[in-house]
Steps between C-alpha positions, in 0.01 A plus 500: 500500500423154638234266361443186706322194360357311796559132426370217715571130539311324220516810281388516139813553289327701228341743743823594675766455235333660195451818702856469633642482147296787358563727798873442465493648149521841671870575513562764764758496779237553769247252355487171691262209455504226762338166565389544860440188709446422864767231488838488329372260233158409361388224266243554226187299431702310237811445709718796398706623796610864512680705761354807658653837415308702759303447819137576570621788716674638191174462307314700763735790429519458120371760257287237328389148592357229279339214691551180304283192504535129562336181616528582872341846502189389688721358776695825516195722541377279786829541687459810713867523589602499134237754401606727787848523348363662183473868583430655163373853459344619170539860610878470456542188284378364170333168580427235241368146526514216252233225493469356854710790625173694471364286784790619716420867436131432557568336836732785596215745439690684229229458235204612714231602247734483200415231240782267408635245253616150581519154347191282461596259780552781753192697392249346745740540793551869422126547461449347845691798643243737346722618214342512155702304245511636145504294181811670363877457529594824677352772717652778707376780718737758639805308630348150502488264201397138448543260210336169414655218299870410499588690183327813631814546708635700206227759560581526869869548428429757229269693737771517765756624248260754351413636845862525616690572178244608242314357202800492266697289748209256527468477121872443461500215755202334335647543153818322609319187619235491226511229229678600179253598232234581762672770700277797413185293546629361831588843640175656378287232665685533830473879501130486414451290811689726739465850354146563634646464849803725463481854637529804279747738653454874496677762713362455850219269383470123478203381294407147391556434132209408277493188287692515177347235270698622200839475671779462245826369640683533168457876509630529857761240578867596486719335237637165612 
């Protein structure tokens, strides 16, 4: 199982690396989380340089892709050659976007008539593409999810884990990173945000889950 976090030059550290850390809480031999870049090294908006672990071609074949954000996203979406290299397919991949990463999915035509979440700076640019922007941190429909606000990256990561490994795995990952003394509250809030968009699985049937306003993480999470 390969999850690629698409990370651009000028990337936002919180958007890529919080998700990277949470996703890596899943400990399975076939579980791989990669920072995927077009070049061998990229530098963040604050000067942090990191090395790529996977290529964009790898991301095109990954089981899940999270498109990160950064200060150069508008330049990226105007570069036809760069955009042509992103060949994502929500029929066979989970696709997520964080903040200005939502603009990338919008420009790729992945969102179509699906409303989305993004940060306040990117909001007007996403709206210019015809996509409705919601005033909430997370939204998903089928295999496509978007998140708005740097710290909403926890919701995107939890959604990916829940979809690929199950709710208990998502809760366990969130519980590990949550502040001491606030763990149950932290997990409950995150699950309240993503649980309305998780499918309920029945034999031969896949139905969207309904909202669960009374979600109680303490009654569900595994012991830490």
